[in-house]
C-alpha positions as CSV (number, residue, x, y, z in Angstrom):
1,M,65.0,78.0,100.0
2,D,64.0,79.7,103.2
3,P,62.0,83.0,102.8
4,V,64.3,86.0,103.1
5,V,63.8,89.7,103.5
6,Q,61.5,91.3,101.0
7,I,60.6,94.9,100.3
8,V,56.9,95.4,100.2
9,P,56.1,97.1,96.8
10,D,53.3,99.2,98.2
11,V,54.6,100.9,101.4
12,D,52.8,104.3,101.2
13,N,50.9,103.6,104.3
14,Q,53.5,101.4,106.0
15,L,56.7,103.4,106.0
16,I,58.5,104.0,109.2
17,D,59.8,107.5,108.8
18,N,61.6,108.8,111.8
19,N,61.6,112.2,110.3
20,N,57.7,112.4,110.6
21,Y,58.0,112.8,114.4
22,N,59.4,115.6,116.5
23,N,61.3,115.1,119.7
24,N,58.0,114.7,121.6
25,N,56.8,112.0,119.3
26,K,54.1,114.3,117.9
27,P,53.2,114.5,114.2
28,T,54.9,117.3,112.4
29,S,53.1,120.2,110.8
30,T,50.5,119.7,108.1
31,L,51.2,120.2,104.4
32,S,50.0,123.8,104.4
33,D,52.2,124.5,107.4
34,T,55.1,122.9,105.6
35,N,54.5,125.0,102.5
36,S,54.3,128.2,104.6
37,E,57.6,127.3,106.3
38,R,59.2,126.6,103.0
39,T,58.0,130.0,101.7
40,L,59.4,131.8,104.7
41,E,62.6,129.9,104.4
42,Y,62.9,130.8,100.7
43,E,62.2,134.5,101.5
44,K,64.8,134.5,104.2
45,T,67.3,132.8,101.9
46,D,66.5,135.2,99.1
47,K,67.2,138.2,101.3
48,K,70.7,137.0,102.3
49,P,73.3,139.2,100.7
50,F,76.3,137.7,99.0
51,K,79.4,137.7,101.2
52,F,82.9,137.7,99.9
53,R,84.7,135.3,102.2
54,P,88.0,134.3,100.7
55,K,89.4,132.9,104.0
56,K,86.5,130.4,104.2
57,W,86.9,129.5,100.5
58,I,90.7,128.9,101.0
59,K,90.0,126.9,104.2
60,D,87.4,124.7,102.3
61,F,89.8,124.3,99.4
62,I,92.6,123.1,101.8
63,K,90.2,120.7,103.4
64,L,89.3,119.3,100.0
65,C,92.9,118.9,99.0
66,W,93.8,117.2,102.3
67,A,90.9,114.8,101.8
68,N,92.4,113.9,98.4
69,K,96.0,114.3,99.4
70,F,97.4,111.5,97.4
71,F,95.7,112.6,94.2
72,C,96.9,116.2,94.8
73,L,100.4,114.9,95.4
74,F,100.2,113.1,92.1
75,V,99.0,116.2,90.2
76,I,101.7,118.4,91.8
77,S,104.5,115.9,91.1
78,F,103.6,115.5,87.5
79,T,103.1,119.2,87.0
80,I,106.6,119.9,88.4
81,L,108.0,117.1,86.1
82,F,106.3,118.6,83.1
83,V,107.7,122.1,83.9
84,I,111.3,120.8,84.4
85,C,111.1,118.7,81.2
86,G,109.6,121.5,79.3
87,I,112.4,123.9,80.3
88,L,115.4,121.5,80.1
89,V,114.4,118.7,77.7
90,W,111.4,119.2,75.5
91,D,111.0,121.6,72.6
92,F,107.3,121.3,72.0
93,S,105.0,123.4,69.8
94,W,101.7,124.8,71.2
95,A,99.9,121.8,69.7
96,A,102.1,119.3,71.5
97,W,101.7,121.1,74.8
98,Y,97.9,121.3,74.3
99,S,97.8,117.5,73.6
100,L,100.0,116.7,76.6
101,I,97.8,118.8,78.9
102,I,94.7,117.2,77.6
103,V,96.2,113.7,78.1
104,F,97.3,114.8,81.6
105,I,93.8,116.0,82.5
106,T,92.4,112.7,81.1
107,F,94.8,110.9,83.5
108,C,93.4,112.9,86.4
109,L,89.8,112.3,85.5
110,L,90.3,108.6,85.0
111,I,92.2,108.2,88.3
112,E,89.5,110.1,90.2
113,N,86.8,108.2,88.4
114,V,84.9,111.4,87.8
115,A,82.9,109.9,85.0
116,D,82.7,106.7,82.9
117,P,86.1,106.1,81.1
118,G,84.2,106.1,77.8
119,V,82.8,109.6,78.4
120,V,86.2,110.9,79.6
121,M,87.9,109.5,76.5
122,M,85.2,110.9,74.2
123,G,85.7,114.3,75.9
124,N,89.4,114.0,75.2
125,T,88.9,113.2,71.6
126,T,86.4,116.1,71.2
127,L,88.9,118.7,72.6
128,L,91.6,117.4,70.4
129,L,89.3,117.5,67.4
130,A,88.1,121.1,68.2
131,A,91.7,122.3,68.3
132,A,92.4,120.6,64.9
133,I,95.1,118.4,66.5
134,I,93.5,115.4,64.9
135,T,91.2,115.1,61.8
136,T,87.7,113.8,61.8
137,R,89.0,110.6,60.1
138,E,91.5,110.1,63.0
139,A,88.9,110.8,65.6
140,L,86.6,108.2,64.2
141,A,89.3,105.6,63.3
142,G,88.6,103.5,66.3
143,F,84.9,103.2,65.5
144,S,85.6,101.7,62.1
145,N,88.6,99.6,63.2
146,T,88.3,95.9,62.4
147,G,90.0,94.9,65.7
148,V,87.6,97.0,67.8
149,F,84.5,95.6,66.0
150,T,86.0,92.1,66.5
151,I,86.1,92.7,70.3
152,A,82.4,93.6,70.2
153,V,81.4,90.4,68.4
154,L,83.6,88.3,70.6
155,F,81.6,89.6,73.6
156,I,78.6,87.9,72.1
157,V,80.5,84.6,71.3
158,A,81.9,84.5,74.9
159,A,78.4,85.1,76.3
160,G,76.9,82.4,74.1
161,V,79.4,79.8,75.3
162,S,79.0,80.9,78.9
163,E,75.2,80.8,78.8
164,S,75.1,77.4,77.1
165,G,76.4,76.1,80.4
166,V,79.1,74.0,78.8
167,L,82.0,75.7,80.7
168,E,80.2,75.4,84.0
169,Y,79.6,71.7,83.4
170,L,83.2,71.1,82.4
171,I,84.6,73.1,85.4
172,R,82.3,71.3,87.8
173,Y,83.4,68.0,86.4
174,V,87.1,68.9,86.8
175,L,86.8,70.5,90.3
176,R,85.2,67.7,92.3
177,K,86.7,67.1,95.8
178,P,90.4,68.1,96.2
179,G,92.5,66.7,98.9
180,S,94.4,69.9,99.7
181,L,94.8,73.5,98.7
182,L,97.4,72.7,96.2
183,S,95.1,70.1,94.6
184,A,92.3,72.7,94.6
185,L,94.5,75.3,92.9
186,L,95.6,72.8,90.2
187,R,92.0,71.8,89.5
188,L,90.9,75.4,89.3
189,M,93.7,77.3,87.6
190,I,94.8,74.9,84.8
191,P,91.3,74.7,83.1
192,V,90.6,78.4,83.7
193,T,94.0,79.4,82.2
194,F,93.4,77.2,79.2
195,I,89.8,78.4,78.6
196,S,90.6,82.1,79.1
197,A,93.1,81.9,76.2
198,F,90.1,81.6,73.9
199,I,87.2,83.2,75.8
200,N,87.1,86.8,77.2
201,N,88.2,86.5,80.8
202,T,85.6,88.9,82.3
203,P,82.5,86.7,81.6
204,L,84.6,83.6,82.4
205,V,85.4,85.0,85.9
206,A,81.8,86.2,86.4
207,M,80.6,82.6,85.6
208,M,83.1,81.0,87.8
209,M,82.7,83.1,91.0
210,P,79.5,81.5,92.3
211,V,80.8,78.1,91.3
212,V,84.0,78.7,93.3
213,E,82.2,80.1,96.3
214,I,79.9,77.1,96.6
215,W,82.9,74.8,95.9
216,S,84.8,76.4,98.8
217,K,81.9,75.6,101.1
218,Q,81.9,72.0,100.0
219,T,85.6,71.6,100.4
220,G,86.1,73.7,103.5
221,I,88.7,75.9,101.8
222,S,88.4,79.6,102.3
223,P,87.3,81.5,99.2
224,S,90.0,84.0,99.8
225,K,92.5,81.2,99.0
226,L,90.8,80.6,95.6
227,L,89.3,83.8,94.2
228,I,92.6,85.8,93.6
229,P,94.0,82.6,91.9
230,L,90.9,82.5,89.8
231,S,91.4,86.1,88.6
232,Y,95.1,85.6,88.0
233,A,94.6,82.4,86.1
234,A,92.1,84.2,83.8
235,I,94.6,87.0,83.2
236,L,97.5,84.6,82.6
237,G,95.5,82.6,80.0
238,G,94.5,85.8,78.2
239,V,98.1,86.6,77.1
240,C,98.5,83.2,75.4
241,T,96.5,84.1,72.2
242,I,95.6,87.2,70.2
243,I,91.9,86.9,71.2
244,G,92.6,86.1,74.9
245,T,92.1,89.7,76.0
246,S,90.6,92.8,74.4
247,T,93.9,94.5,75.1
248,N,95.7,92.3,72.5
249,L,93.2,93.2,69.9
250,I,93.4,96.9,70.7
251,V,97.2,96.9,70.3
252,V,96.7,95.0,67.0
253,G,94.2,97.6,65.8
254,L,96.4,100.6,66.8
255,A,99.4,99.0,65.2
256,Q,97.7,98.2,61.9
257,V,96.5,101.8,61.6
258,R,100.2,102.8,61.5
259,D,101.4,99.8,59.4
260,P,98.7,97.9,57.5
261,T,101.3,95.3,56.4
262,L,101.7,94.0,60.0
263,E,100.3,90.5,60.4
264,F,99.6,88.9,63.8
265,G,99.0,85.2,63.9
266,F,96.6,83.6,66.4
267,F,99.3,82.0,68.5
268,D,102.2,84.4,67.8
269,I,102.0,85.9,71.3
270,A,102.1,82.4,72.8
271,I,105.9,82.4,72.6
272,V,105.9,84.7,75.5
273,G,102.4,84.2,76.8
274,V,102.7,80.4,77.5
275,P,105.9,80.7,79.5
276,I,104.6,83.5,81.7
277,A,101.3,81.6,82.2
278,I,103.3,78.6,83.4
279,A,105.5,80.7,85.6
280,G,102.5,82.5,87.1
281,N,100.7,79.3,87.9
282,I,103.7,77.8,89.6
283,Y,104.2,81.0,91.7
284,V,100.5,80.8,92.8
285,Y,100.9,77.1,93.7
286,I,103.9,77.8,95.8
287,F,103.0,81.0,97.6
288,A,99.2,81.0,97.9
289,H,99.1,78.9,101.0
290,F,101.6,81.3,102.8
291,T,100.6,84.6,101.4
292,L,96.9,84.7,100.7
293,P,94.7,85.5,103.8
294,E,92.2,83.2,105.4
295,R,89.0,85.2,105.2
296,K,85.3,84.6,104.5
297,S,83.2,86.6,102.1
298,A,79.7,87.8,102.8
299,A,78.3,85.1,100.6
300,V,80.2,82.2,102.2
301,D,79.4,83.5,105.7
302,Y,75.7,83.2,104.6
303,L,76.2,79.7,103.1
304,T,78.4,78.1,105.8
305,N,77.3,79.8,109.0
306,P,74.3,81.7,110.3
307,K,74.8,84.9,108.3
308,Q,75.9,87.8,110.5
309,Y,74.5,91.0,109.1
310,T,72.9,94.1,110.6
311,I,69.3,95.0,110.4
312,S,67.3,97.9,111.9
313,I,64.1,97.3,114.0
314,A,61.9,100.2,114.9
315,V,59.9,100.6,118.1
316,E,56.4,101.7,117.3
317,N,54.7,104.5,119.2
318,D,52.1,102.2,120.8
319,S,54.5,99.3,121.2
320,P,54.1,97.2,124.3
321,V,58.0,97.2,124.7
322,A,58.1,101.0,124.8
323,G,59.0,102.0,128.4
324,L,60.6,98.6,129.1
325,T,64.3,98.0,129.6
326,I,66.2,95.9,127.1
327,E,66.3,93.1,129.6
328,D,62.6,93.2,130.4
329,A,61.7,93.3,126.7
330,G,63.6,90.0,126.2
331,L,66.0,91.5,123.8
332,R,69.3,90.9,125.6
333,H,69.8,87.1,125.5
334,L,68.5,86.3,122.1
335,D,69.5,83.0,120.4
336,G,71.9,84.0,117.5
337,L,71.2,87.7,117.7
338,F,72.8,90.6,119.6
339,L,71.9,94.3,119.9
340,V,74.6,96.4,118.3
341,E,73.3,99.8,119.1
342,I,70.2,102.0,119.6
343,Q,69.7,105.0,117.4
344,R,67.5,107.6,119.1
345,G,66.9,110.8,117.3
346,G,70.2,112.2,116.3
347,T,72.2,110.2,118.9
348,T,73.6,106.7,118.9
349,L,73.8,104.5,122.0
350,P,76.4,101.8,121.2
351,A,76.5,98.7,123.3
352,A,73.5,99.8,125.3
353,A,73.3,98.4,128.8
354,S,70.6,95.8,129.8
355,D,68.8,98.4,131.9
356,T,68.5,101.0,129.0
357,T,64.8,101.9,128.6
358,L,63.3,101.6,125.1
359,M,61.5,104.6,123.7
360,P,58.9,105.0,120.9
361,G,60.7,105.8,117.7
362,D,64.0,104.0,118.7
363,F,65.8,102.2,116.0
364,L,67.5,99.0,117.3
365,L,70.4,97.8,115.2
366,F,70.8,94.0,115.5
367,A,73.3,91.5,114.0
368,G,72.5,87.9,113.7
369,D,71.2,84.8,111.9
370,V,68.8,85.6,109.1
371,N,66.3,83.0,110.5
372,K,66.5,84.4,114.0
373,V,65.9,87.9,112.7
374,K,62.7,86.7,111.2
375,D,61.6,85.4,114.6
376,L,62.4,88.8,116.1
377,W,60.1,90.5,113.6
378,R,57.1,88.6,115.2
379,I,57.5,90.5,118.5
380,Q,54.5,92.8,118.8
381,G,55.3,96.5,118.5
382,L,58.6,96.0,116.6
383,K,58.6,96.9,112.9
384,P,61.5,95.8,110.7
385,T,63.2,98.3,108.4
386,N,66.1,97.9,105.9
387,Q,68.0,100.8,107.5
388,E,66.6,103.2,105.0
389,D,63.4,103.5,107.0
390,K,61.6,101.4,104.5
391,L,59.3,98.7,105.8
392,V,60.3,95.2,104.9
393,M,58.8,91.8,105.7
394,A,59.5,88.1,105.2
395,M,58.0,86.5,102.1
396,P,59.2,83.6,100.0
397,N,59.3,85.3,96.5
398,R,62.6,87.1,97.2
399,I,66.2,86.0,96.8
400,L,69.4,87.0,98.4
401,V,71.9,88.4,95.8
402,E,75.6,89.3,96.0
403,A,76.6,92.2,93.6
404,V,79.9,94.0,93.1
405,I,79.8,97.7,92.1
406,S,81.8,98.4,88.9
407,Q,84.2,101.2,88.2
408,R,81.7,102.7,85.7
409,S,78.7,102.5,88.0
410,S,76.4,105.5,88.3
411,L,76.1,104.7,92.0
412,I,79.7,105.7,92.8
413,G,80.0,108.7,95.1
414,Q,76.3,108.6,96.0
415,T,74.8,107.6,99.2
416,V,72.4,104.6,99.1
417,R,69.5,106.9,100.0
418,G,70.5,109.6,97.6
419,S,70.9,107.2,94.7
420,G,67.3,106.0,95.0
421,F,68.7,102.4,95.0
422,R,65.4,100.8,96.1
423,E,63.3,102.5,93.5
424,K,65.9,102.1,90.7
425,F,66.7,98.4,91.2
426,N,63.6,97.3,93.2
427,A,65.9,95.7,95.7
428,A,66.9,96.3,99.4
429,I,70.5,96.4,100.6
430,V,70.9,94.2,103.7
431,S,74.6,94.8,104.2
432,I,77.6,96.4,102.4
433,Y,81.1,94.9,102.5
434,R,84.2,97.0,101.8
435,E,87.6,95.3,101.7
436,G,86.1,92.2,103.3
437,E,84.5,94.0,106.3
438,P,80.8,94.9,106.7
439,L,80.3,98.6,107.1
440,Q,78.7,99.3,110.6
441,Q,76.6,102.4,109.9
442,R,73.2,103.2,108.6
443,I,73.1,101.8,105.1
444,G,71.2,104.8,103.7
445,D,74.1,107.1,104.7
446,I,76.9,105.0,103.1
447,K,78.6,106.5,100.1
448,L,79.1,103.7,97.6
449,Q,82.5,103.0,96.0
450,A,83.8,100.8,93.2
451,G,84.4,97.3,94.5
452,D,81.8,97.5,97.2
453,T,80.0,94.2,97.7
454,L,76.3,94.5,98.3
455,L,74.1,91.9,99.9
456,L,70.7,92.5,98.4
457,V,67.2,91.2,98.8
458,S,65.5,91.3,95.4
459,K,63.0,89.8,93.0
460,P,64.2,86.6,91.3
461,N,64.7,88.4,88.0
462,F,67.3,90.8,89.4
463,V,70.4,88.7,88.4
464,E,69.2,88.2,84.8
465,K,68.3,91.9,84.5
466,H,71.5,93.4,85.9
467,K,74.3,90.9,85.5
468,N,75.5,92.7,82.3
469,S,74.7,96.3,83.4
470,N,77.3,99.0,83.8
471,D,76.4,99.3,87.5
472,F,77.6,95.9,88.6
473,L,80.7,93.9,87.7
474,V,79.0,90.7,88.7
475,A,75.7,89.8,90.3
476,Y,74.5,86.3,91.3
477,E,72.1,84.6,93.6
478,I,73.6,83.2,96.8
479,G,73.0,79.5,97.2
480,G,70.6,79.6,94.2
481,S,69.8,76.7,92.0
482,H,71.5,76.4,88.6
483,L,69.5,76.5,85.4
484,A,69.0,73.2,83.5
485,Y,70.9,73.6,80.3
486,D,70.0,72.2,77.0
487,G,72.6,69.5,76.0
488,W,72.0,70.2,72.2
489,R,72.7,73.9,72.6
490,Q,75.8,73.1,74.8
491,I,77.3,71.0,72.1
492,C,76.5,73.4,69.2
493,A,77.8,76.5,71.1
494,C,81.0,74.7,72.0
495,L,81.5,73.4,68.4
496,L,80.9,76.9,66.9
497,A,83.5,78.4,69.2
498,I,86.1,75.7,68.6
499,L,85.5,75.9,64.8
500,M,86.1,79.7,65.0
501,I,89.4,79.2,66.8
502,I,90.7,76.4,64.6
503,L,89.9,78.2,61.3
504,N,91.5,81.4,62.5
505,A,94.5,79.6,63.8
506,A,94.9,77.9,60.5
507,D,94.7,81.3,58.8
508,L,91.8,80.1,56.6
509,C,89.6,83.1,57.4
510,D,89.9,86.4,59.2
511,L,88.8,86.5,62.9
512,L,86.0,89.1,62.4
513,T,84.2,87.0,59.8
514,L,84.5,83.8,61.9
515,A,83.3,85.6,65.0
516,L,80.2,87.0,63.2
517,C,79.4,83.5,61.9
518,A,79.8,82.0,65.4
519,A,77.6,84.8,67.0
520,F,74.8,84.4,64.5
521,G,75.0,80.7,64.7
522,M,74.5,80.9,68.5
523,V,71.5,83.1,68.0
524,F,70.1,80.7,65.4
525,I,70.4,77.6,67.7
526,G,68.7,79.5,70.5
527,C,71.5,80.2,73.0
528,F,69.8,83.7,73.2
529,D,67.7,85.9,71.0
530,F,69.2,88.8,69.0
531,D,68.3,91.6,71.4
532,K,69.9,89.7,74.3
533,A,73.0,89.0,72.2
534,V,73.4,92.7,71.5
535,G,72.9,93.3,75.2
536,H,76.0,91.4,76.0
537,I,78.2,93.9,74.2
538,N,79.6,96.3,76.7
539,F,79.1,99.6,74.8
540,F,80.9,101.7,77.4
541,V,84.0,99.5,77.0
542,M,83.7,99.8,73.2
543,L,83.4,103.6,73.5
544,T,86.5,103.8,75.7
545,I,88.5,101.7,73.2
546,S,87.3,103.5,70.1
547,A,87.8,107.0,71.5
548,S,91.4,106.1,72.6
549,F,92.5,106.0,68.9
550,G,92.1,109.8,68.8
551,M,94.4,110.4,71.7
552,S,96.9,108.0,70.2
553,A,96.9,109.9,66.9
554,A,97.3,113.2,68.7
555,L,100.5,112.0,70.5
556,E,101.9,111.0,67.1
557,N,100.8,114.0,65.1
558,T,102.3,116.6,67.5
559,G,105.6,114.8,68.0
560,V,105.0,114.0,71.7
561,A,105.3,110.3,71.0
562,K,108.6,110.8,69.1
563,E,110.0,112.9,71.9
564,L,109.1,110.4,74.6
565,A,110.5,107.6,72.5
566,D,113.8,109.5,72.1
567,N,113.9,110.0,75.9
568,I,113.5,106.3,76.5
569,L,116.3,105.5,74.0
570,A,118.6,108.1,75.5
571,I,118.2,106.6,79.0
572,F,118.0,102.9,78.3
573,E,119.8,102.4,75.0
574,P,123.2,101.9,76.8
575,L,121.7,98.8,78.4
576,G,120.9,97.4,74.9
577,N,117.7,95.9,73.5
578,I,116.8,94.3,76.8
579,G,117.0,97.7,78.6
580,I,114.6,99.3,76.0
581,L,112.2,96.4,76.3
582,Y,112.1,96.6,80.1
583,A,111.5,100.4,79.9
584,V,108.5,99.8,77.6
585,Y,107.2,97.1,79.9
586,L,107.6,99.2,83.0
587,A,106.0,102.3,81.4
588,T,103.0,100.3,80.2
589,A,102.6,98.5,83.5
590,V,102.6,101.9,85.4
591,L,100.1,103.4,83.0
592,T,97.8,100.4,83.3
593,A,97.8,100.5,87.1
594,L,96.9,104.2,86.9
595,L,94.5,104.2,84.0
596,S,93.1,101.3,82.0
597,N,94.4,98.8,79.5
598,A,92.9,100.6,76.5
599,S,94.4,104.0,77.6
600,S,97.8,102.6,78.3
601,A,97.9,100.8,74.9
602,A,96.8,104.0,73.2
603,I,99.7,105.9,74.7
604,M,102.4,103.3,74.3
605,V,101.7,102.1,70.7
606,P,102.7,105.4,69.1
607,I,105.8,105.6,71.4
608,V,106.8,102.1,70.3
609,F,106.5,103.0,66.6
610,N,108.8,106.0,67.2
611,L,111.6,104.0,68.8
612,G,113.0,103.2,65.4
613,V,113.6,99.6,66.2
614,A,114.1,96.9,63.6
615,D,111.2,94.6,64.7
616,V,108.4,96.6,66.2
617,K,106.3,93.5,66.9
618,I,108.6,92.5,69.8
619,Y,107.8,95.7,71.6
620,L,104.1,95.4,70.7
621,Y,104.0,92.0,72.3
622,C,105.7,93.6,75.3
623,V,102.9,96.2,75.5
624,M,100.2,93.5,75.2
625,V,101.7,91.5,78.1
626,A,102.4,94.5,80.4
627,A,98.9,96.0,79.8
628,S,97.2,92.8,80.7
629,A,99.3,91.3,83.4
630,D,98.4,93.6,86.3
631,F,98.4,91.7,89.6
632,S,99.5,94.2,92.2
633,T,96.2,96.2,92.7
634,P,92.5,95.3,92.7
635,I,91.8,98.3,90.4
636,G,94.4,97.6,87.7
637,Y,92.4,94.8,86.0
638,Q,88.6,94.2,85.9
639,T,88.7,90.6,87.1
640,N,90.8,91.7,90.2
641,L,88.1,94.2,91.1
642,M,85.4,91.5,90.6
643,V,86.8,89.2,93.2
644,W,87.8,92.0,95.7
645,G,84.7,92.1,97.8
646,P,83.4,88.5,97.4
647,G,86.9,87.3,98.5
648,G,87.0,89.5,101.6
649,Y,90.3,90.9,100.4
650,K,92.1,94.1,101.6
651,F,93.8,96.3,99.1
652,Y,97.3,95.3,100.3
653,D,96.5,91.6,99.8
654,Y,96.9,92.2,96.1
655,T,100.1,94.1,96.6
656,R,101.6,91.6,98.9
657,F,100.8,88.6,96.8
658,G,100.7,90.1,93.3
659,F,103.6,92.6,93.2
660,P,106.3,89.9,93.4
661,L,104.5,88.0,90.7
662,Q,104.3,91.1,88.5
663,V,108.1,91.7,88.9
664,L,108.8,88.0,88.2
665,L,106.7,88.0,85.0
666,S,108.2,91.3,83.8
667,I,111.7,89.7,83.9
668,V,110.5,86.5,82.3
669,S,108.7,88.4,79.5
670,V,111.5,90.7,78.7
671,V,114.2,88.0,78.7
672,I,112.1,85.7,76.5
673,L,111.2,88.4,74.0
674,N,114.8,89.6,73.8
675,F,116.2,86.1,73.0
676,A,113.3,84.7,71.0
677,Y,113.4,87.5,68.4
């Protein structure tokens, strides 16, 4: 691999800090002068009297509301709805209103992504526990639930199968060279749909993304035609078995808390899951060519063409090019490079003319081929930076990595510079892509968001260290070589997983026991050591799921679930059983789009149990499907978010392609459940 950009670990004497120079390019004050200035500034600040300025506060509040107008509209709408229902419909006790308000606040915090969902849900449970709405036993029910613990162990089993390399080997064998987009979709979606019925779909998609991106290069098919189908196939397969998604097991756990006699067979949900998986696959085969966009991701741009990305070059104080025009300095007609802008002090000169004179301390923003940028660095008097004013240089012990920021990342809402990204991850950000487009501004000033795709230059161990972290949904080396897998471990890991599935499907042993045996078996044969196995458990996901049991208990204890169930019956009962089923599906789908699978299940399960229907399992299967089959937004399901940036998608691409699919599958699901039971 060609050497790529590397951060020099020791840059104390090499940093190019534009703030260390004043407008006349003279060094700033000494340390003692700086301390004196800080003291004077502190004294001045300390003497400032407090001013009561309500007009300014109101103005700032209005600006804040306008910046978050859609969220504010949501809050106002639901507040009005609650007030109207409270006056005309509901007859709640203070405990019911308290629970409803806490749930509503939880909604708002989750929508705004104020904190990790696990933290928000634990805060919810704490407030309900403090008001004696739920007991300690109910608050901790999720942490001792068999279904929840099974999810944790299945994380390890899925990771063991994934790391053995057997899935990648099989997928690569099946993919090969397709003759058309339809052939490519058939080769991709059928095996992924089948595998995701038995393996958690998140690690499956994480494993498949680099495979699909390299495959798209080899076949000439745009990755934007393949990555959304990859995510959808994984979602569709997940609703075919009880272990296909964690949502299914959450619903099972919540249901068995209320009725321990309920039994759920391994393939029981397949009666509705398989038909919608088939319908969903057919929909994608027919409409992908016409509806999905033709775009290139950051990674594929790098692999298929000279990678276009921006990089900042600083003009040194004693540079020979200082005082020369752009034309005279030889920076106008560069092969594979173009000068985007000049940043000088606090001003920006976009599309600078050829006769613009270069000044010491200028930052030149270039876009171009990575190899041509390296040639540019050799020009005397120009020093490369990574746009955070940190010196970088070309060396071979660095790799280029693509990483997608997760919804639970600590980086969200922070600027790159403010987050201390370089120090925290020992990696430099070369470019940031958002909704398929590179952000054309100083990287250090960019506020990071969930779903942002980062092109990073890092040490070779970055992927292994951070691929399972809460900060990144997925991280992989671009164009990197694949590990050589041990054939014996591949066979053993595969056999353990298959044996677990067969024994559970035959009802010879419970799933938790089988999953534990498979997990320890994979540790024993050397798929990974015990510490690494435990590291594959996403504890924040487990916290979110476990804490949601408390909210579910509160809705039932206070009568809120019963009241909402009665409202659903009053509105939809005239339409018969199919009308009630569709109402449950619709409510679950909306909650999933706004919140998360676990939260929507926690709210809907107690409502379903209060409907008073003869066979509650029909409605529980309806909740399972609706909470998992979210196709219309990139944020509704984790795998959709994972492929958002790497596929170069816009938000509306999901809505345009996925919303009709979601409507179609809702009708198919409800009709099948209504007639099958």
